[in-house]
C-alpha positions, 0 to 999 in steps of 0.5 A: 672222516678219512681213513688210509691204508698202512705202508712201510714203517719209517723206523729202521729198527723195526722190521715188522711187515706190516708194521702195527704199532701206532706209535710208529710213523707210517710212510705215505699211504697209497690208498685211502677212503673219505666219508662224511662225518654224519653218516654211521661209519666203522673202520673195518680193521685190514691192517694185518693184510697190508704187505708188499705191493698190496695195500687197502683199508675198509669202512662199513657204513650204515645206510637205510638200516643195512650195513655196506662195507666200502674198501679201497685197493691199491696194488704197486705194478710191476712187483710180484704179489699174492692173491690171497690178500684179496681173497682174504679181504673180501671174506673180512669185508662182510656180506655186502660190500663195494671194492674199488681200487687201482689194481694195475691188472689188464683184462677184457672183463672190465675194459682191458685191450690185453690179458696179464697174469695179474688180470687173470689172477684177479678175474679168477679171484672175482669168480670165486668169490661170486662178485659183479664187475660194475665196469662198463668197459671204459677207459680209466687211466690216460698216459699223457706225452709223446706216447699217449695211451689210455686203458682200464686198470681201475677196478669195481666190484660189489656183491649181488645185493650191492646195485651200482651204476658205473660211470667215468667222469669226463674230467680227469681234474688233472689226475691220470686216473678218471674219476669214477662215479658209482650211483645206487640203482634206487637213486638218491634220496633228497636230504632235509634240514629240519630247523624248530623254533618255539614261538615264546609269545604263543607258548605263554598264550597257550599256557594262560588259556589252558585252564584243565586240571592236568598235570602242570608239566604235561601243560608246559610241554604240550604248550611248547609243542603246539607253539613250535614252528618246524621248517624243513629246508632241502639241501640242494647243490651249492651255486656253481662257479661259471669260470670254473666250469669254463675252465674245466671244459677249456681243460678237456677240450685241450685233453681230448685234442692231445690224445687224439692227435698226440702233438707235444704242442697240444699237451702243452697247451693242456698242461698249461689250462690245467695250471690255470684250473688249478690256480683258480680252484685254489684261488676260490678254495681260499676265498670260500675259507676267507669268507667263512672265518669274516663271518666270525665278526657277525657273530654276536656271542662269538659261537662260531668262532669257537665251534670253528677253533674246535673243529680245527684243533680236534681230530675229525671224527664221526658225529655218532660215535655210539651209533658208529659202535653199533656198525662195528659190532654189526648189531642193531642200535636197539641191541647196543642200547640193551648192551650199554644199559647191562653194562652201566647197570652191572655195578657190584653193591657193596654190602655194608654192615647195618650201623646205627644212625650218626649223631647229628654234627652240632655247631662249631666252636667258632659259631657266634650264635649257635642258637640262631643257626639252629632255628635256621637250619630247621627252618631250611629243612621245612619251610615251603620254597619262596619265589625269589629261591625260584627265580635264582634257580631259573635264572642260574639255569643254562639257556641251551641244555638238552631236555629229560624223559619229559622232554621240558627244556629249562627255555620253556621254565624261564619264559613262564610269565608271573602268573605261570611261575606262581603255579610252578611254584605251587607245583614245587611246593607240593612236590616239597610237602609230600616228598613224592616225585613225578615218575619222569623226575627219578627216570634218567636217559642215559647218553653214552659219552666217549672217555678221552683217549679211548678207543671207540670200538669197546664198550667199556670206553663209554661213560654213562651221562644221565639227562635228567628232568629239567624242572627236576634240576631247578628244584635240585638248585634250591635244595642244594643252596640250602645244603650248601648254606648248612654244610658251611655253617657246621663246618661239614666238610674239611679244608682239604676237600676242594672239588665243587665248593665255593672259593675253592678249586683244583689250584688249592689242591695242586699248590698244596701238592707242589708246595710240599714237593718243591720246599722238599727239594729245595731242603734236600729232603725226600718226598713221596706222592700217592695218587689214588684212583677210585673205581666207579665213585660215582656210580657205585657209592651206596645210598645208605652211605648218603643217608648216613651223611645226611643224618650226620649233618642233621638234615630232616623234615621236607629236605630230607624227604626231597633228597631220599625221594631224588635217590629212591626209585630211580631208573635209567634208559640208555638212548642210541640214536632214536633207540631207547633200551628197557628201563634198568633200576639204579640201586647204588651211586648218584646220577652223573648229570644232576645237580645234587650228585657232586655235593652228595658225593663229597658228603660221603668223603668228608670224613676220609681226612679225618681216617689218616693215622696221626700217631705215625713219625712223619705226618701224611697230608692228603688232598680230594678233589672229588674222586682224586685223592693225593696222599704225601709225606716228606722228611730227610734222607736217612728216614726214607723207611720211616716215611714209607711206613707212614705213608703205607699206614695213611694208604692202607687207612684210606683203603679201609675207609673207602672200603667201608663206604663201599668203594674201592681203590684201583690198583692198576691205575694208582700211581707212586712218584718219589722225589729224591735228591738222587734219581737212581733212588727209584731202584732201590727205594722199596715200593708202596703196595696196594693190596698184593700189588706193589706200585713201581715209582713213576717217573712223571705222574699226572695230577689234576692236568698237571705233569709233575716229574720226578725232578720237579724241572716241569720240563714234560708239563712245558712240553705238553702245553707248548705243543698245545699252544702251537696247535691253537696258535696254528688254528688262529692263523687259519682263521685269520688269513694273514688279515683276510679273515676274522679280526685281530680282536677275535684272534686275540680273544681266541688266543687267550681263551684257548692259548694263554689259559693253558700257560696260566692254568697250573704254571703260575703255582710252580717255580720254574727255571729262568729258562723255562719261563723265558721259553714260555714268555716267547711262545706267548709274544710270538702269537701275539706277534703273529696275530697283529702281523708284526715282524720277530724284531718288533719291541716287546713292550710296544707289541703287547701294549698294541694288543693290550696284553701283559707279559706272561710273568706278570700274568702268572703273578697275578693269577697266583697272587688272585688264588692266595686272595681267593683262599683268604675269602674262603671260610676254610682256606686259612689252613692251606695259607699257613701250610703254604707260608711254612713252606718258603722254599716252594713258589707259592709260600714265597708268594704268600709271604710277598702278599701279606707284604702288599696286603697287611689287612687281608680280607676276611671270609663273609658268610652269606644269609640263609637263602630263604631269606628274602633278597633286596628288591633291585630294579636295574633297568628304565623301560629299556633305555641304556646310557650309552645308546639312548639320548640324554633327553629321552633318559631324563623323560624316562627318569622323570616318568618313573619318579612321577608314576611308579614312584609316586607315594614313595619316600625317595632317597638319592645317593651317589658317590665320587672319586676325586682327582687326588684319588680319594673318595667321597659319597652322599645322601639326599632325602628331599621330602625331608630336607635332609642330608649326610656327607661322607669322605672315604679315609683310603684311596677307592673306586667310584663303585666303592664310593656309590656302596659308602652312599648307600650306607649313608642311606641306611643309617639315615632311614634307621634313625627316623624309620619312615612309615611309607615305601622307601625307593632308594635311587643310585646312578651305578648299576654296579653298585646295585648289582653288588647288593642284588648279588650280595651272597656272593658279594665282599664285606661291604655288600653283605654289610649293606644288605644286612643293614636293609634287611634289619630295616625291613624286619622293623617294618619298613619297604625299601627298594632300589632303583637305578637312575642315569646320572647327569641328566637333570634329575634334581635329587641325583644333581644335589647328591652328586654336588654334595659328595664332590664338595 
């Protein structure tokens, strides 16, 4: 991490000396400090001391529990300076410090051959401050040329407590100053890097061998700890470059000869040797970076590629920002943990009046089977957790996640065998039935995270992120699935709520807001947009509000007991490094970082849209994404006062609603935007107000990452995205190294993930001018050309075809139509689609009309089955064999072995689907033991997966006609079709209907399982079904 001094401001109009405005560009710095990122460090503010010829910078570093400040100083030669600057700097550096720099002063005290006035002034200041001069008298500066001289003008001083050995290096490395090495007297402690690897086979054996009746989760943690292999590797010096060492030695010999004899030809020889040494160093540096970039292709999952790209894009900072804050405040890590804990715990809990419990929400009128839904809700609230729910929760957990207070990770739970998972399920059901959570589940370890674009030197700049127990998160996933199904069936959430909901995303809120603004602009109307900021939304929500929302949802039984126990009696500890604070009680809020928190917060804000007044002259719309609330209204220009009154009434209603649930709107962070045909209207249109504070009409506001300007030109948004895209493209160019680094495939993947995703986030939803769209297209094509190494004049179509890319305009169109298609699949997306269609002046309004011309029969929402219903039994593997890597003979042998051994005694049903050359599709089903078959042809063009699903539908129909008594094994050669059936809760209409058919067969007493078999390997039943499908 680099720190540099401030110099003169480059702006002519700025007369400040020194200039402390961060927005002003500074001139080239003359002194700097570089500190390793893994060290705890904090910059010491000394910018106000810079002035005239004096420049300085300082960093405080914590080593082995003690703080030492290192300062770098530069004083320009032959210019008058103020000695008080050096004295003030020493007083600001603290008790123990080390000061080095080029003072351009001569004095025998540090090795000078003469004494000048600056040297005497510096010597007097050092004596007054009681500082120790570390110089040994050796020369530190070498002047080359005909009048070659050497002297000591670089000074190193320290306090009495800092004991360092001062040694000038013999090689100048091409500079006119000798590098100075300062070594502590206690020596350099060797650094070791520790690696921890868990042997999961040993872990499962230890878990199985333990028969003691101790806590199951403690057994999991102890088994993983005992199976962990710890390896320490000493970090030594890299392998030296022999050629580079030889060149440096030759340069030193040439320099010594030139200094001793002072001949011009010897200085010429030195400069040549120095040039050769520099070229070799640059070449080796480039070769080392190229070797790092080439290693990207050897990475399996691309982790190294994303890590390198992130390092190139981000500003270098210290690794441990929180611990560096302790260095800045000159306190210990334990004291900092206590201060952060006091700040995070100091939440004003709103005193809410006691209200009667609300009535449970009835089934909506659109529900076709209210009695069945009521029964399912009751079962979900009371029935124990099923094994398939636990498996789904474990498989959906992250492989790499920080553990909570109990030290258990998801990997430990995922690596349990069948018997271990049964014990884990019994443990969960015991917690589920009793409603008593382990103490470690209700204790959170809070990791302070620096907020974006905030100063790292303030306590208020850190956000608490709770690291909760991994076993508790697994149980939260199970409870969340049940809660979401109940909320979807009862229509609990309004359609304006788009955050943390299935089939909804930020694009819904952005398109809802932008479509109204653009349609108002096209019609010459006025629109007003209000973006509200809720203070400490997640941390300040009272638990009584969450309990009332659960009452309204009708949650009872074990599910209600678990959620109530999850919220009550919680504590947290703040962790800073290896220090943790004393526990603090949590009396309000939902823990950030837990699985249930977003859903519980959404429940509290579900009533916000209904709180808006409906008797206003102009209707006010709202959109809620987590704690981001947007209000807007539109109308003709002559009705601006009425529009403002309507929006102000809605704002007051929202403030009252949030106050009723214990939350508060931040007046300083709430923003207002006026869309008016006249740009000067901002000056005379009356403002909105939050309490006693009026909200000025902004030129630009940012909503969910999109910058909206008052003229809807989208120029500020495009400029921000183009800046980001250019930075990404520059970083990718460094990784490619003109074809010598990472491969083109990886460069294209990084460009799509980091640059194209920024272009495709919100721009597909807005109306861009042809010039703006052409500019973005040019940046996209330029990036592709640079990655492929093509000239700027290369043809566009051929360039995109070579890269496998689409034009940006087509990708924007595809992304926007994809959002419309997704809204058709959402249960409550119809209302937003109707609003978009009613605004043809906007981009999304026009694309809705285009979508309905292209898709006359749009998809419909499909309700998922209750999560406690057992999913179909699907087997997607064949003893580790794969169609791509396993020879056909081995595949045939493995398939035959499975049919004759594992599936012996089962009714074997073979299905297959085929796509004809003319685009039509057909499917077939064959039951050899019954000598029965069935074939059908799809009346529309379809994919091979759709044809395979049709074959599975034929199998369900055949089995329903004659219910078998023996177990049934349905054999299919399409993994995609079987995966659709396995993930039927997220599949479309075809997959859901298919799962319903087989669920009905299971309820009738049939035992059905599904198995994947490779195609065209000589399996008789599969070949017969394939022939029948192609007939």
